[in-house]
C-alpha positions as CSV (number, residue, x, y, z in Angstrom):
1,X,-0.5,3.4,20.4
2,X,-0.1,-0.3,20.6
3,X,-2.7,-2.6,19.8
4,X,-3.7,-6.1,20.7
5,X,-4.8,-7.2,17.3
6,X,-6.3,-10.4,16.2
7,X,-4.5,-12.0,13.3
8,X,-4.6,-15.8,12.0
9,X,-2.4,-18.8,12.1
10,X,-0.5,-18.9,8.7
11,X,2.2,-21.4,10.0
12,X,4.1,-22.5,12.8
13,X,7.6,-23.5,13.3
14,X,10.3,-24.1,16.4
15,X,12.9,-21.6,16.3
16,X,15.6,-22.4,18.7
17,X,13.6,-23.7,21.4
18,X,10.5,-21.1,20.9
19,X,7.6,-22.0,19.0
20,X,6.9,-18.8,16.4
21,X,4.0,-18.4,13.9
22,X,3.7,-16.3,10.6
23,X,0.4,-15.0,11.6
24,X,-1.9,-12.4,9.0
25,X,-3.5,-9.0,10.7
26,X,-5.8,-8.8,7.5
27,X,-3.0,-8.5,5.0
28,X,-0.3,-7.4,7.5
29,X,2.2,-10.9,8.0
30,X,4.5,-10.6,10.9
31,X,6.2,-13.5,13.4
32,X,4.4,-13.8,16.5
33,X,5.8,-15.9,19.6
34,X,3.0,-18.5,20.8
35,X,4.9,-19.5,24.3
36,X,2.1,-18.5,25.9
37,X,-0.5,-20.6,23.7
38,X,1.7,-23.9,23.2
39,X,-1.6,-25.5,21.9
40,X,-2.6,-23.3,19.3
41,X,-2.6,-24.6,15.5
42,X,-2.7,-23.6,11.8
43,X,-6.0,-21.8,11.1
44,X,-6.6,-20.5,14.2
45,X,-6.9,-16.8,15.4
46,X,-5.2,-15.2,18.4
47,X,-5.3,-12.0,19.9
48,X,-2.0,-10.6,19.5
49,X,0.1,-7.9,21.6
50,X,4.0,-6.7,21.1
51,X,4.7,-10.0,19.4
52,X,2.9,-12.7,21.3
53,X,-0.2,-14.2,20.8
54,X,-2.0,-13.9,24.4
55,X,-5.7,-15.3,23.8
56,X,-7.5,-18.0,21.0
57,X,-10.2,-15.7,19.0
58,X,-13.0,-17.0,17.2
59,X,-13.2,-16.4,13.8
60,X,-16.2,-14.1,13.3
61,X,-14.9,-12.0,16.6
62,X,-11.1,-11.7,14.9
63,X,-12.8,-10.7,11.1
64,X,-15.3,-8.1,12.9
65,X,-12.5,-6.5,15.1
66,X,-10.0,-6.4,11.9
67,X,-12.7,-4.7,10.5
68,X,-13.4,-1.9,12.8
69,X,-10.1,-1.2,13.0
70,X,-9.2,-0.8,9.5
71,X,-12.4,1.7,9.4
72,X,-10.8,3.5,12.4
73,X,-7.2,3.5,10.6
74,X,-5.6,1.8,13.3
75,X,-4.7,-0.4,11.2
76,X,-2.4,2.0,9.2
77,X,-1.3,3.2,12.0
78,X,-0.3,0.0,14.1
79,X,1.6,-1.5,11.0
80,X,2.3,1.3,8.5
81,X,4.9,2.4,7.8
82,X,6.8,4.2,10.9
83,X,8.6,6.9,8.6
84,X,5.6,7.2,6.2
85,X,3.2,7.8,9.4
86,X,5.8,9.9,11.0
87,X,6.0,12.4,7.9
88,X,2.1,12.4,8.2
89,X,1.8,13.3,11.7
90,X,4.7,16.2,10.8
91,X,2.2,17.4,7.9
92,X,5.0,16.6,5.6
93,X,4.6,14.7,2.4
94,X,7.6,12.5,2.2
95,X,7.2,11.7,-1.7
96,X,7.5,15.8,-2.1
97,X,10.5,16.0,0.0
98,X,12.9,13.5,-1.7
99,X,11.7,14.7,-5.2
100,X,12.2,18.5,-4.3
101,X,15.3,18.9,-1.9
C-alpha cells in the first residue's frame, strides 16, 4: 500500500531547477518534491504521496494522523526496511537465516 503521509518540512533547497525539501515523517526523514506546493515553507506540514508534497496541513492534524498511522503499524509498512518487511510477511526471521545458513 502506498499512503499519503503528513510530514514536517525541515529544509528546502533547489536542485537542478526543482524545489526539494527534507521532510520528517514522525522520525523517518525523506526527500520530497515541492513543485505542487511552491510556497510551502520550512516548519510547515504537508501531505506527501510518492515523493510529492500535495497539500498543506496544520500541525495538529499532521500529529494526529501520524499517531494513528503509528498505532496501526502503517508507518512501519510504509517506511520500514523492505527486506525486513518481506521476510516478516513470508514468516522468516532474517537474522536467523543469516546466522544459521
